[in-house]
N, C-alpha and C positions, 0 to 999 in steps of 0.2 A: 210556776217558776219562769222568770224572764231569762232567756239565754241570748247569746250573741246573734244567733240567726233570727230570732223573733224581733230583737231590737233593730236589726238591719231591715227587716220587712216593714216595721212601723216607720222607720226613718224614710224609706222609699215613699211610703204613702204620704208622709208629711211634706216631703220635698215636692212631689207631684202636685199636691193640693196648693202649696205655696206658689208654685210656678203658675198655675192656672189663675190664682188671684192676682199675681203680679202682671200677667199678660192683660187681664181685664182692666187693671188700673192704668197700665201703660196706654192702652187703646183709648180709654176715657180721657187720659191726660192729653193725648194728641188731638182728640176731638175738641176739647175745651180750648186748647191753645190755638187751633185753626180758627175756631169760631171767634176767639178774642181778636185775632189778627184781622179777620174779615170785617168785624164790626167796630173796630177802634175809631175814635173820633179823629178825623184828619187834622183838626185844629189842636188836638191834644193827643198826639200819638203815644203809643206804649213806651214807657220809660225804658231806656236801654239797659239800665242796671237790673230792673225787674225782669226784663226779657232774658238777660243773661242768667239770672238766678233760676228762672224756669227751665232754661236749657240745661243747666247744671243738674237740676232735679231729674230731668228726663234721662240724662246720661247715667245718673245713679241707678235709676230703675233698670236700664239696659245692663248695667254691671251686675245687678242682682239676678237678672234672668240668666246671664252667662254663668254666674256662680252656681245657680240651681242646676243648670245643665251639666256642669262639671261634677257636681255632687251626685247627680243621677248616674252619670257614667261610672263614678267610683263605686257606688253601691251595686251597680250591675256587675262590675268586675269582681266585687267581693262575693256576690252570690255565685258567680261562675266558679270562683276559687273554692267555695264551700262544696259545690257539686263535684269538682275535680278531686278534692280531698276525700269526699265520701266514697268515691270509687275504689280507694285503697282498701276498703273493708271487704270488697267482694272476694269470696273464696275463704274468708276467715270464719272462725266460730265466734259468735257474739252472744252476749247476755244483756238483756234489756229489762228495765223495770216497766213492764207493759202488760196489760191484762187482756187485750182484745186479740182475737184470732178468728179465722174463717173455719167453718166446718167443711172439710173436704174429704171425699172418699169415706164418709161415715165416721170421721174422727176429727177431734180437735185436741191439740196438745198444749199443755202448760207445764210450768214448774212453779213450785212455791217454796219459800224459805221461812223457817221458824227460828226465832231468836233464842228459843229455849224449848225443851221438851214440854209437850202439852198433854193433859189428861184426855181432852176431847178436841177433835178437829173436824169441823163440818165444812164441806166443800159445796159451793153454790155456783151454778152456771146460770148466767143472766143473758137474755136476748137484748137486741138493740134498743128496746123500750124500757129496759131495766127490770123486766119481769123475770122471776126465778122460774126456769123451765125444768131444772133438775137440782136436787140436793141429796147429799148422802155423807156418811161419816168416812173419814180417811182410815185405811187399815192401821192397826196398832203399830206396825213397823214404819209407817209414814208419819208418825206424830213426834218423832225425835228432833232434837235440834239439828238444823242443817237444811240442805236443799233436797227436795223430793220431786219426782215427775208424776204427772197425772194425765191420763188419756180418757177423754169422754167419748162414748160411742154414738152420740147424737140422739139418744133416746130420752124422752121425758119420763118423769116419775110414773105417769099413767101408762107408759109402755109404747107411746107413739114414736115413730122415727121421723126426725126433722130432716128437711131437704138440705142438700149441700149448698154452699154459697152464702149462708147466713153468717153474720158476725156475732160472736158471743164473747162474754167476759167471764172471768173466774173471780170469785170472792172467797176468801178464807176466814173462817171464824174459829180461832183457837183459844182455848180456855184451860185454866187450872182452877177448878172450883168456880168461883165468881170472878176471878181475876183474868183479864185478857192477856194473851201472849202475843207479842208483836210478830207480825208476819208481812210478807210482801209477795206479790205474784210476779213471776218472771217469764219472759219469752226467751228461749234459747235455741240456737241452731246455726246452720251455715248461711252466710250472707250470699244471696244469689243475684241481687240487683239493687239499683239505686234509682229513685225517682225524685222529682222536684215539685213540691206543692207550695204555692204562695211564697216562693223564695227559700223554702226550708227543705233540706234533703231528707228523704226517708229511705230506710233500708228494708229490703225484702228478706225476712228471716222466716224460713219455713212457710207457713200459711199466714203470716202476719206482716203488715207494713208498719214499720216502727220509726218514729222520728229519731234522727241521729242524737238529739239531746237526751233521749231515754236510755241510750246504751251505757252500761256501767262496767262492761268488761269485754275484752277482745283477746283472742289467742289464736295461734296458728293451728290449723287442723291437726288432729291426732294422726300420727303416722301408723302405718301398718305394723303389726307385730313381727318379731324376728321369724325368719324362715324355720320351719320344722325340719328335723333331720331328714325326712323323706324328700322335702323340697330341696334341701341342700344336696342330697345325693343325685337328684334329677338334674340340677344345674351343673354339678360336677361332671356327670356323664355326657351332657350336651357339650360342655366346654372341651372335654377330652376328644369327642368325635370331631370337633371343628379345629382341633389343634393343627396348624399348618405343617408342623414337623411330621405328624403322622400321615398327612395327605401326601407328602413327598416321599415317604418311605416305601 
């Protein structure tokens, strides 16, 4: 999928390449013009109209170089704005259509969404080479329509424990008989940081680094539940003890 950030990065590359080509052409033009002036026939000097036309062409090249510089500045400002905008996500709970995460503390966490209830759901964990290192059925309660969480303990089907730091992806195979049930893997969690790679902002969500373009939902963090009666009683007693009227009595 081509997004605005990707388009910006590609445009920056094209502008830089174009500027390099124009600089080369400009230097070649000056060399040729200088050689032409040095080697012109004194009895038949360079026609003034032709010389003026060449100078006009040189001015046009200079204007193109200036235009490219201005475009580069505009693209840099746009990338800076994308970074600034991405920082607004920090501290919020985000959901992204993203399958990759790191194994940390002997755990890797994903969510997956089913478009409808499925008779069978197989979960597959793949390493960075695409090899399936673990597979297993989802519990019956995790095969219904909607979103479900999955935590993998980093162990292979052979029983070996994989080291922390590896990047793994989750694949979901959901079926009703021979018919496939649509599904998607999600990364959910609190946004704790923003990084910029090749001009594109990425969000740190849990153990995943997710491109901003993959985010499909953002919400404010859930607030704490209401105080229990015991907590309310404790707060009331503290407030009563600190009442300035009682301190003066």
